[in-house]
N, CA, C and O of each residue as an XYZ file, in Angstrom:
800
protein
N     -38.836    -54.983     17.931
C     -40.059    -54.781     17.214
C     -39.797    -54.833     15.714
O     -40.570    -55.399     14.942
N     -38.661    -54.212     15.323
C     -38.341    -54.190     13.872
C     -38.280    -55.601     13.328
O     -38.752    -55.869     12.223
N     -37.673    -56.540     14.133
C     -37.550    -57.950     13.627
C     -38.967    -58.487     13.449
O     -39.218    -59.214     12.488
N     -39.864    -58.169     14.306
C     -41.251    -58.662     14.260
C     -41.916    -58.141     13.010
O     -42.617    -58.873     12.311
N     -41.681    -56.816     12.723
C     -42.317    -56.255     11.553
C     -41.720    -56.786     10.307
O     -42.454    -56.931      9.329
N     -40.401    -57.107     10.239
C     -39.824    -57.676      9.115
C     -40.391    -59.109      8.883
O     -40.597    -59.519      7.741
N     -40.640    -59.866     10.000
C     -41.265    -61.087      9.800
C     -42.684    -61.066      9.158
O     -43.030    -61.849      8.273
N     -43.440    -60.130      9.671
C     -44.701    -59.784      9.041
C     -44.659    -59.511      7.572
O     -45.534    -59.953      6.827
N     -43.698    -58.821      7.159
C     -43.413    -58.414      5.765
C     -43.157    -59.764      4.955
O     -43.652    -59.998      3.853
N     -42.354    -60.574      5.628
C     -41.952    -61.895      4.991
C     -43.226    -62.812      4.829
O     -43.424    -63.457      3.799
N     -44.020    -62.825      5.841
C     -45.237    -63.573      5.715
C     -46.166    -63.067      4.677
O     -46.831    -63.850      3.999
N     -46.231    -61.774      4.532
C     -47.135    -61.150      3.435
C     -46.597    -61.496      2.097
O     -47.398    -61.460      1.164
N     -45.355    -61.828      1.853
C     -44.815    -62.185      0.524
C     -44.784    -63.706      0.358
O     -44.379    -64.205     -0.692
N     -45.214    -64.453      1.398
C     -45.026    -65.847      1.312
C     -45.809    -66.562      0.131
O     -46.931    -66.171     -0.190
N     -45.195    -67.594     -0.488
C     -45.825    -68.293     -1.575
C     -45.537    -69.840     -1.307
O     -45.435    -70.632     -2.244
N     -45.422    -70.189     -0.080
C     -44.902    -71.494      0.235
C     -45.967    -72.599      0.051
O     -45.578    -73.757     -0.098
N     -47.369    -72.295      0.054
C     -48.293    -73.208     -0.299
C     -49.441    -72.685     -1.056
O     -49.449    -71.485     -1.331
N     -50.405    -73.442     -1.422
C     -51.448    -73.008     -2.331
C     -52.410    -71.996     -1.661
O     -53.220    -71.373     -2.347
N     -52.327    -71.842     -0.400
C     -53.214    -70.881      0.252
C     -52.867    -69.436     -0.218
O     -53.719    -68.550     -0.153
N     -51.674    -69.214     -0.669
C     -51.332    -67.942     -1.172
C     -52.071    -67.441     -2.465
O     -52.150    -66.255     -2.786
N     -52.610    -68.514     -3.175
C     -53.257    -68.232     -4.420
C     -54.717    -67.667     -4.170
O     -55.285    -66.988     -5.025
N     -55.242    -67.957     -3.057
C     -56.695    -67.475     -2.866
C     -56.884    -66.363     -1.811
O     -57.973    -65.806     -1.670
N     -55.789    -66.052     -1.068
C     -55.934    -65.075     -0.049
C     -56.167    -63.703     -0.527
O     -55.790    -63.355     -1.646
N     -56.796    -62.886      0.312
C     -56.797    -61.471      0.049
C     -55.681    -60.839      0.849
O     -54.941    -59.986      0.359
N     -55.575    -61.288      2.122
C     -54.513    -60.657      2.940
C     -53.890    -61.793      3.823
O     -54.598    -62.707      4.248
N     -52.647    -61.720      4.068
C     -52.060    -62.568      5.091
C     -52.442    -62.035      6.427
O     -52.733    -60.845      6.553
N     -52.455    -62.902      7.478
C     -52.794    -62.590      8.870
C     -51.681    -63.048      9.692
O     -51.748    -64.131     10.273
N     -50.557    -62.211      9.785
C     -49.510    -62.710     10.629
C     -49.695    -62.677     12.118
O     -49.168    -63.546     12.812
N     -50.443    -61.684     12.661
C     -50.721    -61.595     14.072
C     -50.557    -60.091     14.442
O     -50.090    -59.280     13.642
N     -50.967    -59.764     15.701
C     -50.824    -58.471     16.167
C     -50.865    -58.469     17.733
O     -51.379    -59.396     18.358
N     -50.297    -57.382     18.332
C     -50.423    -57.247     19.748
C     -49.102    -56.654     20.269
O     -48.348    -56.021     19.530
N     -48.837    -56.898     21.646
C     -47.747    -56.345     22.273
C     -46.436    -56.986     21.734
O     -46.413    -58.141     21.308
N     -45.396    -56.215     21.773
C     -44.106    -56.704     21.235
C     -43.373    -57.675     22.176
O     -42.611    -58.535     21.734
N     -43.640    -57.504     23.567
C     -43.081    -58.505     24.490
C     -44.192    -58.901     25.423
O     -44.190    -58.525     26.595
N     -45.109    -59.630     24.932
C     -46.314    -59.941     25.858
C     -46.038    -61.065     26.808
O     -45.163    -61.910     26.620
N     -46.839    -61.021     27.840
C     -46.719    -62.126     28.776
C     -47.453    -63.346     28.187
O     -47.126    -64.490     28.502
N     -48.426    -63.086     27.347
C     -49.294    -64.165     26.868
C     -49.360    -64.084     25.317
O     -49.610    -63.025     24.739
N     -49.127    -65.238     24.682
C     -49.329    -65.379     23.168
C     -50.511    -66.384     23.042
O     -50.461    -67.529     23.492
N     -51.468    -65.906     22.456
C     -52.615    -66.693     22.015
C     -52.417    -67.172     20.504
O     -52.086    -66.405     19.600
N     -52.646    -68.452     20.354
C     -52.443    -69.047     19.016
C     -53.703    -69.798     18.545
O     -54.056    -70.858     19.062
N     -54.333    -69.224     17.583
C     -55.496    -69.837     16.960
C     -55.122    -70.852     15.888
O     -53.987    -71.321     15.808
N     -56.150    -71.182     15.043
C     -55.942    -72.211     13.997
C     -55.558    -71.487     12.657
O     -54.454    -71.635     12.133
N     -56.509    -70.728     12.165
C     -56.328    -70.095     10.797
C     -57.298    -68.977     10.699
O     -58.313    -68.934     11.394
N     -56.946    -67.996      9.754
C     -57.813    -66.911      9.528
C     -59.186    -67.419      8.960
O     -59.242    -68.466      8.316
N     -60.317    -66.629      9.221
C     -61.579    -66.853      8.608
C     -61.814    -65.766      7.655
O     -60.908    -65.033      7.257
N     -63.072    -65.665      7.283
C     -63.527    -64.611      6.330
C     -63.219    -63.233      6.661
O     -62.683    -62.482      5.846
N     -63.556    -62.866      7.884
C     -63.315    -61.503      8.365
C     -61.807    -61.175      8.461
O     -61.357    -60.076      8.134
N     -61.042    -62.211      8.938
C     -59.662    -61.979      9.102
C     -58.891    -61.797      7.681
O     -57.914    -61.063      7.527
N     -59.473    -62.560      6.710
C     -58.859    -62.470      5.352
C     -59.199    -61.063      4.658
O     -58.487    -60.606      3.765
N     -60.332    -60.420      5.135
C     -60.639    -59.174      4.592
C     -59.794    -58.084      5.252
O     -59.442    -57.106      4.594
N     -59.459    -58.230      6.547
C     -58.818    -57.161      7.237
C     -57.359    -57.322      7.512
O     -56.668    -56.371      7.878
N     -56.857    -58.615      7.321
C     -55.452    -58.918      7.609
C     -55.125    -58.804      9.104
O     -53.982    -58.540      9.478
N     -56.159    -59.009      9.967
C     -55.974    -59.100     11.407
C     -56.605    -60.272     12.053
O     -57.667    -60.701     11.605
N     -56.018    -60.833     13.096
C     -56.416    -62.096     13.686
C     -57.727    -61.813     14.556
O     -57.841    -60.775     15.208
N     -58.652    -62.748     14.525
C     -59.694    -62.796     15.509
C     -60.515    -61.462     15.488
O     -60.668    -60.819     16.527
N     -61.014    -61.074     14.350
C     -61.910    -59.901     14.220
C     -63.354    -60.280     13.901
O     -64.190    -59.380     13.815
N     -63.685    -61.502     13.727
C     -65.030    -61.955     13.512
C     -65.776    -62.271     14.775
O     -65.409    -61.765     15.835
N     -66.822    -63.097     14.716
C     -67.550    -63.405     15.874
C     -66.743    -64.041     17.012
O     -66.918    -63.728     18.189
N     -65.842    -64.959     16.593
C     -65.010    -65.627     17.543
C     -64.091    -64.675     18.254
O     -63.777    -64.824     19.435
N     -63.656    -63.653     17.465
C     -62.713    -62.650     17.994
C     -63.505    -61.730     18.958
O     -62.947    -61.246     19.943
N     -64.732    -61.504     18.689
C     -65.433    -60.626     19.686
C     -65.698    -61.387     21.066
O     -65.799    -60.784     22.134
N     -65.793    -62.681     20.942
C     -65.854    -63.462     22.173
C     -64.545    -63.564     22.847
O     -64.470    -63.539     24.075
N     -63.518    -63.677     22.090
C     -62.132    -63.557     22.672
C     -61.918    -62.259     23.398
O     -61.326    -62.254     24.477
N     -62.375    -61.165     22.852
C     -62.228    -59.844     23.550
C     -62.953    -59.862     24.839
O     -62.472    -59.297     25.822
N     -64.086    -60.484     24.885
C     -64.901    -60.643     26.077
C     -64.121    -61.459     27.145
O     -64.066    -61.093     28.319
N     -63.536    -62.557     26.691
C     -62.814    -63.440     27.565
C     -61.609    -62.709     28.222
O     -61.325    -62.816     29.415
N     -60.936    -61.963     27.326
C     -59.828    -61.195     27.785
C     -60.286    -60.165     28.847
O     -59.631    -60.023     29.879
N     -61.305    -59.512     28.625
C     -61.802    -58.545     29.552
C     -62.157    -59.158     30.833
O     -61.978    -58.543     31.884
N     -62.659    -60.356     30.802
C     -63.060    -61.080     32.085
C     -61.924    -61.314     33.003
O     -62.135    -61.608     34.179
N     -60.670    -61.192     32.500
C     -59.429    -61.348     33.409
C     -58.621    -60.087     33.380
O     -57.426    -60.097     33.676
N     -59.274    -58.983     33.021
C     -58.643    -57.637     33.079
C     -57.656    -57.302     32.034
O     -56.826    -56.413     32.218
N     -57.723    -58.014     30.898
C     -56.867    -57.743     29.729
C     -57.533    -57.205     28.493
O     -58.737    -57.375     28.303
N     -56.747    -56.546     27.639
C     -57.232    -56.116     26.354
C     -56.315    -56.745     25.288
O     -55.250    -57.281     25.596
N     -56.764    -56.660     24.031
C     -55.904    -57.175     22.918
C     -54.519    -56.595     22.912
O     -53.552    -57.289     22.599
N     -54.409    -55.337     23.252
C     -53.085    -54.702     23.171
C     -52.080    -55.281     24.238
O     -50.871    -55.073     24.136
N     -52.602    -55.982     25.217
C     -51.809    -56.485     26.294
C     -51.202    -57.901     25.978
O     -50.319    -58.415     26.664
N     -51.761    -58.464     24.885
C     -51.295    -59.874     24.543
C     -50.903    -59.857     23.103
O     -51.033    -58.816     22.457
N     -50.426    -60.957     22.554
C     -50.237    -61.154     21.115
C     -51.077    -62.270     20.637
O     -51.151    -63.318     21.278
N     -51.717    -62.075     19.520
C     -52.650    -62.959     18.919
C     -52.126    -63.408     17.534
O     -51.893    -62.583     16.651
N     -51.950    -64.719     17.369
C     -51.556    -65.164     16.016
C     -52.317    -66.492     15.714
O     -53.181    -66.952     16.461
N     -51.929    -67.033     14.604
C     -52.603    -68.305     14.169
C     -51.483    -69.279     13.721
O     -50.358    -68.876     13.428
N     -51.866    -70.633     13.684
C     -50.872    -71.589     13.212
C     -50.737    -71.346     11.675
O     -49.620    -71.385     11.159
N     -51.770    -71.116     10.994
C     -51.724    -70.861      9.557
C     -52.017    -69.380      9.291
O     -52.933    -68.820      9.892
N     -51.291    -68.770      8.443
C     -51.469    -67.363      8.296
C     -52.331    -66.804      7.160
O     -52.563    -65.606      7.001
N     -52.797    -67.832      6.363
C     -53.807    -67.460      5.316
C     -55.050    -68.258      5.530
O     -55.053    -69.315      6.160
N     -56.141    -67.702      4.968
C     -57.433    -68.419      5.105
C     -57.568    -69.635      4.227
O     -57.448    -69.504      3.009
N     -57.810    -70.806      4.767
C     -58.151    -71.972      3.946
C     -59.484    -71.688      3.317
O     -60.343    -71.051      3.926
N     -59.683    -72.201      1.989
C     -60.920    -71.985      1.295
C     -62.176    -72.466      2.043
O     -62.199    -73.608      2.501
N     -63.218    -71.634      2.182
C     -64.417    -71.981      2.784
C     -64.311    -72.313      4.264
O     -65.146    -73.000      4.853
N     -63.220    -71.776      4.833
C     -62.942    -71.969      6.235
C     -62.686    -73.521      6.627
O     -62.877    -73.907      7.780
N     -62.267    -74.341      5.654
C     -61.981    -75.728      5.953
C     -60.809    -75.820      6.944
O     -60.121    -74.828      7.186
N     -60.594    -76.962      7.491
C     -59.409    -77.247      8.341
C     -58.121    -77.037      7.547
O     -58.047    -77.334      6.355
N     -57.169    -76.547      8.204
C     -55.893    -76.415      7.475
C     -55.271    -77.824      7.201
O     -55.381    -78.722      8.035
N     -54.645    -77.989      6.065
C     -53.978    -79.204      5.674
C     -52.607    -79.344      6.302
O     -51.971    -78.341      6.627
N     -52.137    -80.580      6.481
C     -50.745    -80.766      7.074
C     -49.673    -79.982      6.329
O     -48.754    -79.421      6.926
N     -49.820    -79.960      4.997
C     -48.826    -79.209      4.231
C     -48.835    -77.724      4.530
O     -47.794    -77.067      4.527
N     -50.017    -77.208      4.787
C     -50.175    -75.867      5.057
C     -49.732    -75.466      6.451
O     -49.214    -74.365      6.645
N     -49.924    -76.328      7.406
C     -49.424    -76.204      8.719
C     -47.862    -76.238      8.778
O     -47.219    -75.464      9.488
N     -47.331    -77.142      8.021
C     -45.906    -77.333      7.993
C     -45.254    -76.089      7.385
O     -44.265    -75.568      7.900
N     -45.861    -75.613      6.233
C     -45.397    -74.411      5.564
C     -45.270    -73.199      6.462
O     -44.301    -72.441      6.411
N     -46.285    -73.052      7.278
C     -46.275    -71.896      8.240
C     -45.471    -72.068      9.527
O     -45.102    -71.093     10.181
N     -45.216    -73.296      9.865
C     -44.446    -73.647     11.116
C     -43.219    -72.776     11.409
O     -43.057    -72.289     12.528
N     -42.336    -72.576     10.384
C     -41.208    -71.700     10.747
C     -41.577    -70.320     11.088
O     -40.855    -69.658     11.833
N     -42.667    -69.846     10.581
C     -43.108    -68.435     10.907
C     -43.522    -68.440     12.394
O     -43.077    -67.582     13.156
N     -44.363    -69.394     12.807
C     -44.830    -69.387     14.163
C     -43.589    -69.609     15.136
O     -43.492    -68.944     16.167
N     -42.674    -70.534     14.787
C     -41.510    -70.682     15.679
C     -40.694    -69.383     15.800
O     -40.176    -69.101     16.881
N     -40.564    -68.596     14.745
C     -39.863    -67.344     14.838
C     -40.660    -66.369     15.726
O     -40.080    -65.697     16.579
N     -41.959    -66.295     15.530
C     -42.793    -65.495     16.375
C     -42.622    -65.726     17.757
O     -42.447    -64.778     18.523
N     -42.657    -67.001     18.185
C     -42.405    -67.350     19.613
C     -41.044    -66.856     20.063
O     -40.915    -66.262     21.133
N     -40.049    -67.098     19.264
C     -38.691    -66.775     19.647
C     -38.518    -65.206     19.829
O     -37.800    -64.722     20.705
N     -39.229    -64.483     18.940
C     -39.071    -63.012     19.067
C     -39.934    -62.470     20.190
O     -39.519    -61.532     20.870
N     -41.136    -63.031     20.418
C     -42.051    -62.491     21.466
C     -41.646    -62.973     22.864
O     -41.872    -62.257     23.840
N     -41.072    -64.131     22.983
C     -40.697    -64.619     24.207
C     -41.798    -64.483     25.329
O     -41.562    -63.897     26.385
N     -42.897    -65.003     25.066
C     -44.032    -64.966     25.980
C     -43.811    -65.886     27.243
O     -43.144    -66.914     27.128
N     -44.336    -65.539     28.372
C     -44.311    -66.395     29.491
C     -45.261    -67.606     29.389
O     -44.997    -68.701     29.887
N     -46.397    -67.321     28.698
C     -47.436    -68.347     28.530
C     -47.919    -68.399     27.119
O     -48.120    -67.349     26.509
N     -48.113    -69.559     26.570
C     -48.814    -69.699     25.303
C     -50.127    -70.320     25.566
O     -50.200    -71.373     26.201
N     -51.203    -69.690     25.087
C     -52.493    -70.335     25.159
C     -52.909    -70.781     23.733
O     -53.021    -69.945     22.837
N     -53.141    -72.115     23.524
C     -53.520    -72.562     22.314
C     -55.041    -72.606     22.193
O     -55.737    -73.109     23.075
N     -55.523    -72.084     21.119
C     -57.034    -72.039     20.922
C     -57.449    -72.999     19.822
O     -57.260    -72.720     18.638
N     -58.012    -74.129     20.217
C     -58.455    -75.136     19.195
C     -57.452    -76.296     19.028
O     -56.298    -76.208     19.446
N     -57.928    -77.364     18.413
C     -57.165    -78.609     18.329
C     -55.989    -78.509     17.403
O     -55.010    -79.210     17.659
N     -55.972    -77.723     16.359
C     -54.772    -77.667     15.539
C     -53.569    -76.970     16.184
O     -52.411    -77.370     16.066
N     -53.959    -75.869     16.889
C     -53.008    -75.161     17.738
C     -52.447    -76.079     18.858
O     -51.243    -76.195     19.088
N     -53.417    -76.707     19.520
C     -53.030    -77.631     20.566
C     -52.022    -78.664     20.099
O     -51.005    -78.908     20.748
N     -52.333    -79.273     18.942
C     -51.468    -80.331     18.377
C     -50.030    -79.870     18.058
O     -49.149    -80.720     17.934
N     -49.772    -78.611     17.926
C     -48.475    -78.114     17.753
C     -47.531    -78.460     18.960
O     -46.337    -78.738     18.854
N     -48.225    -78.400     20.076
C     -47.430    -78.596     21.453
C     -47.846    -80.005     22.015
O     -47.042    -80.593     22.738
N     -48.942    -80.520     21.748
C     -49.467    -81.817     22.425
C     -49.890    -82.716     21.354
O     -51.071    -83.055     21.284
N     -48.967    -83.156     20.461
C     -49.435    -84.071     19.379
C     -50.005    -85.357     19.954
O     -49.457    -85.963     20.875
N     -51.144    -85.750     19.360
C     -51.866    -87.040     19.785
C     -52.746    -86.877     20.988
O     -53.419    -87.823     21.398
N     -52.755    -85.691     21.567
C     -53.708    -85.474     22.692
C     -55.112    -85.138     22.310
O     -55.361    -84.793     21.155
N     -56.030    -85.220     23.212
C     -57.397    -84.821     22.966
C     -57.712    -83.544     23.675
O     -57.433    -83.441     24.870
N     -58.286    -82.542     23.005
C     -58.512    -81.266     23.674
C     -59.586    -81.421     24.728
O     -59.646    -80.608     25.650
N     -60.432    -82.423     24.632
C     -61.445    -82.659     25.687
C     -60.865    -83.154     26.888
O     -61.468    -83.037     27.955
N     -59.666    -83.736     26.806
C     -59.061    -84.296     28.046
C     -58.112    -83.271     28.708
O     -57.971    -83.256     29.930
N     -57.458    -82.407     27.882
C     -56.397    -81.614     28.500
C     -56.610    -80.106     28.490
O     -55.730    -79.346     28.893
N     -57.782    -79.677     28.026
C     -58.152    -78.276     28.016
C     -58.096    -77.747     29.460
O     -58.463    -78.427     30.419
N     -57.605    -76.461     29.562
C     -57.547    -75.849     30.932
C     -56.462    -76.306     31.879
O     -56.410    -75.902     33.040
N     -55.519    -77.235     31.310
C     -54.545    -77.852     32.274
C     -53.192    -77.472     31.697
O     -52.809    -78.004     30.655
N     -52.468    -76.585     32.325
C     -51.173    -76.074     31.822
C     -50.067    -77.087     31.951
O     -50.095    -77.903     32.873
N     -49.094    -77.069     31.065
C     -47.866    -77.917     31.156
C     -46.754    -77.195     30.661
O     -46.897    -76.321     29.806
N     -45.522    -77.539     31.198
C     -44.400    -76.929     30.684
C     -43.874    -77.687     29.486
O     -43.677    -78.897     29.590
N     -43.646    -77.072     28.400
C     -43.116    -77.662     27.141
C     -41.746    -76.948     26.847
O     -41.699    -75.837     26.319
N     -40.707    -77.617     27.202
C     -39.372    -76.934     27.049
C     -39.275    -75.803     28.048
O     -39.406    -75.982     29.258
N     -39.030    -74.582     27.465
C     -38.813    -73.400     28.315
C     -40.105    -72.604     28.563
O     -40.081    -71.541     29.183
N     -41.227    -73.137     28.070
C     -42.416    -72.258     28.153
C     -43.664    -73.055     28.673
O     -43.763    -74.276     28.551
N     -44.551    -72.300     29.229
C     -45.785    -72.946     29.784
C     -46.866    -72.872     28.716
O     -47.062    -71.809     28.126
N     -47.536    -73.908     28.461
C     -48.642    -73.909     27.422
C     -49.943    -74.314     28.074
O     -50.016    -75.291     28.820
N     -50.966    -73.539     27.776
C     -52.329    -73.850     28.335
C     -53.242    -74.121     27.092
O     -53.542    -73.206     26.325
N     -53.658    -75.362     26.925
C     -54.695    -75.616     25.830
C     -56.102    -75.225     26.219
O     -56.560    -75.458     27.338
N     -56.760    -74.632     25.270
C     -58.178    -74.250     25.450
C     -58.911    -74.560     24.173
O     -58.327    -74.679     23.096
N     -60.259    -74.693     24.336
C     -61.103    -74.724     23.153
C     -61.040    -73.404     22.386
O     -60.798    -72.354     22.980
N     -61.257    -73.451     21.068
C     -61.323    -72.246     20.306
C     -62.682    -71.538     20.625
O     -63.738    -72.152     20.778
N     -62.550    -70.254     20.704
C     -63.817    -69.505     21.045
C     -64.896    -69.809     20.094
O     -66.048    -69.835     20.525
N     -64.642    -70.063     18.752
C     -65.624    -70.437     17.859
C     -66.470    -71.675     18.313
O     -67.662    -71.785     18.027
N     -65.785    -72.576     19.026
C     -66.552    -73.760     19.550
C     -67.761    -73.345     20.414
O     -68.800    -73.999     20.324
N     -67.676    -72.301     21.237
C     -68.697    -71.895     22.028
C     -69.817    -71.295     21.180
O     -70.973    -71.333     21.601
N     -69.507    -70.721     19.957
C     -70.571    -70.185     19.154
C     -71.425    -71.406     18.520
O     -72.635    -71.335     18.309
N     -70.694    -72.429     18.272
C     -71.443    -73.611     17.632
C     -72.099    -74.468     18.715
O     -73.190    -75.004     18.521
N     -71.418    -74.588     19.855
C     -71.881    -75.367     20.998
C     -71.938    -74.496     22.358
O     -71.008    -74.478     23.165
N     -73.077    -73.815     22.504
C     -73.150    -72.907     23.663
C     -72.801    -73.526     24.921
O     -72.405    -72.782     25.818
N     -72.883    -74.749     25.127
C     -72.632    -75.446     26.397
C     -71.110    -75.410     26.689
O     -70.689    -75.627     27.825
N     -70.279    -75.128     25.626
C     -68.875    -74.984     25.870
C     -68.458    -73.649     26.367
O     -67.340    -73.494     26.857
N     -69.310    -72.682     26.261
C     -68.950    -71.329     26.710
C     -68.536    -71.276     28.083
O     -67.572    -70.579     28.402
N     -69.219    -71.992     28.978
C     -68.845    -71.907     30.398
C     -67.571    -72.652     30.606
O     -66.804    -72.248     31.480
N     -67.270    -73.692     29.899
C     -65.942    -74.381     29.997
C     -64.837    -73.398     29.583
O     -63.839    -73.290     30.296
N     -64.972    -72.693     28.479
C     -63.934    -71.733     28.024
C     -63.750    -70.708     28.989
O     -62.612    -70.362     29.305
N     -64.879    -70.127     29.547
C     -64.763    -69.059     30.536
C     -63.959    -69.607     31.759
O     -63.089    -68.907     32.277
N     -64.220    -70.738     32.175
C     -63.532    -71.208     33.385
C     -61.995    -71.454     33.125
O     -61.133    -71.212     33.969
N     -61.747    -71.954     31.884
C     -60.368    -72.166     31.557
C     -59.620    -70.863     31.429
O     -58.427    -70.830     31.729
N     -60.285    -69.727     30.976
C     -59.658    -68.384     30.922
C     -59.288    -67.984     32.257
O     -58.204    -67.432     32.447
N     -60.165    -68.234     33.280
C     -59.909    -67.835     34.667
C     -58.561    -68.302     35.248
O     -58.003    -67.692     36.160
N     -58.063    -69.422     34.670
C     -56.849    -69.991     35.150
C     -55.653    -69.211     34.831
O     -54.671    -69.259     35.571
N     -55.681    -68.459     33.719
C     -54.620    -67.663     33.243
C     -53.910    -66.811     34.244
O     -52.687    -66.927     34.334
N     -54.606    -65.895     35.067
C     -53.859    -65.136     35.954
C     -53.140    -65.952     36.949
O     -52.020    -65.597     37.316
N     -53.689    -67.007     37.408
C     -53.012    -67.888     38.449
C     -51.791    -68.515     37.843
O     -50.805    -68.709     38.554
N     -51.795    -68.853     36.539
C     -50.669    -69.466     35.855
C     -49.523    -68.454     35.858
O     -48.412    -68.742     36.303
N     -49.829    -67.266     35.350
C     -48.809    -66.203     35.323
C     -48.132    -65.951     36.618
O     -46.923    -65.731     36.703
N     -48.999    -65.991     37.687
C     -48.417    -65.734     39.005
C     -47.581    -66.825     39.486
O     -46.717    -66.619     40.339
N     -47.800    -68.019     38.964
C     -47.105    -69.248     39.560
C     -46.067    -69.770     38.622
O     -45.437    -70.768     38.974
N     -45.814    -69.213     37.471
C     -44.835    -69.712     36.582
C     -43.424    -69.925     37.218
O     -42.800    -70.983     37.150
N     -43.019    -68.839     37.817
C     -41.751    -68.909     38.529
C     -41.638    -69.685     39.773
O     -40.644    -70.361     40.038
N     -42.702    -69.575     40.554
C     -42.669    -70.200     41.888
C     -43.082    -71.625     41.877
O     -42.751    -72.381     42.791
N     -43.793    -72.010     40.870
C     -44.321    -73.438     40.842
C     -44.080    -74.059     39.453
O     -45.010    -74.136     38.651
N     -42.866    -74.493     39.161
C     -42.545    -75.067     37.849
C     -43.554    -76.284     37.446
O     -43.965    -77.098     38.272
N     -43.873    -76.293     36.159
C     -44.791    -77.342     35.702
C     -44.036    -78.458     35.085
O     -42.946    -78.233     34.560
N     -44.567    -79.695     35.117
C     -43.842    -80.824     34.468
C     -44.044    -80.858     32.991
O     -44.980    -80.288     32.430
N     -43.090    -81.577     32.371
C     -43.326    -81.942     30.927
C     -44.572    -82.851     30.823
O     -44.929    -83.598     31.733
N     -45.215    -82.721     29.611
C     -46.238    -83.727     29.410
C     -45.723    -84.750     28.507
O     -45.194    -84.418     27.446
N     -45.853    -86.110     28.892
C     -45.360    -87.190     28.160
C     -46.544    -88.014     27.707
O     -46.597    -89.208     28.001
N     -47.485    -87.433     27.010
C     -48.677    -88.088     26.458
C     -49.457    -88.768     27.645
O     -50.022    -89.849     27.478
N     -49.468    -88.153     28.753
C     -50.242    -88.578     29.900
C     -50.897    -87.370     30.536
O     -50.245    -86.650     31.292
N     -52.104    -87.138     30.269
C     -52.745    -85.928     30.739
C     -52.742    -85.883     32.313
O     -52.902    -84.799     32.873
N     -52.571    -86.987     33.007
C     -52.589    -86.870     34.402
C     -51.352    -86.246     34.961
O     -51.262    -85.945     36.151
N     -50.407    -86.057     34.096
C     -49.169    -85.422     34.621
C     -49.228    -83.822     34.530
O     -48.269    -83.137     34.885
N     -50.375    -83.294     34.048
C     -50.605    -81.958     33.914
C     -50.982    -81.421     35.334
O     -51.843    -82.000     35.996
N     -50.313    -80.274     35.813
C     -50.649    -79.692     36.995
C     -51.756    -78.678     36.922
O     -51.781    -77.882     35.984
N     -52.599    -78.665     37.786
C     -53.689    -77.721     37.958
C     -53.300    -76.622     38.928
O     -52.598    -76.848     39.913
N     -53.783    -75.414     38.616
C     -53.481    -74.338     39.553
C     -54.842    -74.096     40.467
O     -54.851    -73.231     41.343
């Protein structure tokens, strides 16, 4: 836990890209020290920039509901973002910003050692599935190296497109089955072919 706290302090002092100039607070992440599940979003928004905590705005409230639907709370998982500072006006993070934060995310994954990573949104998905379309591979887990990754739509997508809410809810329901099956049913690597993804 001390290593994780030290990493959060390092993120708070980061000046690696221009996002540091406009932030109020860094948003390193929060949750269990050794979670089964690591959720990775895209970048902090307005509310997160104010509080220094991930997913505390409307999308975060929906994430809380989604977690509750499978019997979990925020304290049971870890929640982080690809980018640790808010992009101006909630624009998409730039490649240089993603690259600047990438070592922080890599170290978080190494320290947390989750059984399952759930990517929320296309930028988070692209970290593990470059070149893929979230519309094609959402809700379909695959093993990437030593870890299983489940791509999902970002909860904010359901706020902008209500028709996606049911899709996100159904993808969320896959998580308990994945956790129960990780050891007994190994998943294939994804080689830019969504048909290779195993469904539970």
